[in-house]
N, C-alpha and C positions, 0 to 999 in steps of 0.2 A: 504494500500500500504506500503510495506516494504522499508524503506530508507536505513537502515543499513543491511549489510550482514556479516556473520561470516565466517572466514577462518582459517584453520590451518596454522601455521607459515611455510613459505618456505623462502629460502635465497633470492628470488626475492623481498621480503619485507624488506630487511635490511636497505635500505635508509629511508623508512617510520619509522622503529623502531629507527634508529639513530636520526631522527628529532623530535621524540615524546617528548613533553615538560611537565615536572612536576615541580611544585614549591617546595620549601623547606617544606612548610606546608603540601603539599600532600605527600611528602616523609616520613613524620612522620608515615603514615599509610600504605604505599605500597612500592614497589620496582620498580626501573627503568626497562622498558621492555628489554633493552639491557642486563642487568644483568640476567634477567629471561631467555632470549634466551640462554645465555652462560650456565646457570644451566641445561636447558633442553637438550642441546647438550651432556651433560655428564650424563644425567639421562633420559632414554627412557620412564619413567613413567610420566614425566612432558611434557605437551602439551601446547604450547603457542598458544593463540587464539587471532586473530585480528578482530575487528569490523571496517569495512570500509564503508564509505559513499562518493560517488563520488571519489573513488580512494584515499581518505584521511584516515589515521589511526586516528580514533576518540576515540576508547576505546580498552583497552588491558587487558588480564588476562591469568592466567595459570589454566589448569585443571590437577590436580595431582592424578594419579591413584595408585592403589595398596598400597604402603607404606605411601603415602601422608596423607590420612585421619586418619591413625592409631594414630596420636598424639592426636586426638580428639574423636575417637570412635573405638569400636571393632566390629562394624557391618560390614558384608561383602557387596560387590557390591556398595560401596560408592565412590564417586569421590570428591576431595577437590577443591573448587574454591578459588584461592589465587591470590594475587597481582593485584586485580581488580582496574583499574583506568581509568579516562578519561583525555585525553590531555587537559591541562589547557586552550588552545585556543578554545576548543570545549565544555567546561563545560556549564551547564545550558541550553542545547539545547535538552535534552531528550535522548541523545545517550546511556547513561548508562542503562536507563530503557528499551530502545529498545533492547539492547544487552541481557539484562537479560530475557526479554520476549521471545527472540529467542532461548535462551540457552537450555531449556528442550528438544525441538525437535532436536536440534543439538546434544545433548548428546545421545538421543535415537538412532539417526542415526549412530553416529560415535563410540559410546561406548554402544552397545546393552545390555551388561551384567550389566550395572549400574542401580540401582533402587532408588538412592538418591544422591542429590547434597548437599554437606556440605560446610559451610564457617565459618570463624572466623572473627569478626569485633571488633575493639577497642570499649570498652564500652563508650568512650567519643565521638566517631564518630557517632553522632546522625543523621546526614544527610544521611550517607551511610545506617544506620539501617533502616531509613524510606524508602529509595529506595528499599532495599531488601524486606521489608514487603509489599510494594505496588505491588511487582512483584511475590508474592506468597511464599516467604521464611518465615518460622515460627521460632520464638524464643521459644524454649522449656524449657527455664529457666536454661540451662547449661552454666556455666561460667568456664573459664580456665584462669590461670595466665601464661603469658609468661615472658620473661626476663625483660620487661619494663612496662607492663600494664595488666589490666584485659580484657579478650576477651569474647564477646557474641557469642555463637555457634548457628548458624541458619541452617535450613535444608529445602530442597524442595524435596518432595517425587514424583518420576516419576510414 
């Protein structure tokens, strides 16, 4: 039985996005959903995705098509999973894992041209790396340096 459902962002979700809470320690690794929504409004290749459970926003992320993954790969038909987070008040309940398990079918349905989901996770964020691995993402040994830290590049082939 699915508890969490994934939705593309719509303005009707603004109040949920506004009330989404991330701690300062979470913000070391991700961006606030409100900021991501603003970026997506200016860039049609960014798609904000909300994971809702009982009408509560529990997990949020962005799927960045076309130019997004090019900072990490030159492969075609790849979409970048970015700004993945779980609301602090809902952490530890399995929502991130549920959202990630639903994601491949969501991508196949909404982005049929995509053959791979790519993500970059901070090398020190071992908890996130573990969740990604348990949901089928593979660390192929690729590392990239961003402005502040080393990133582990992981992928999920559809």
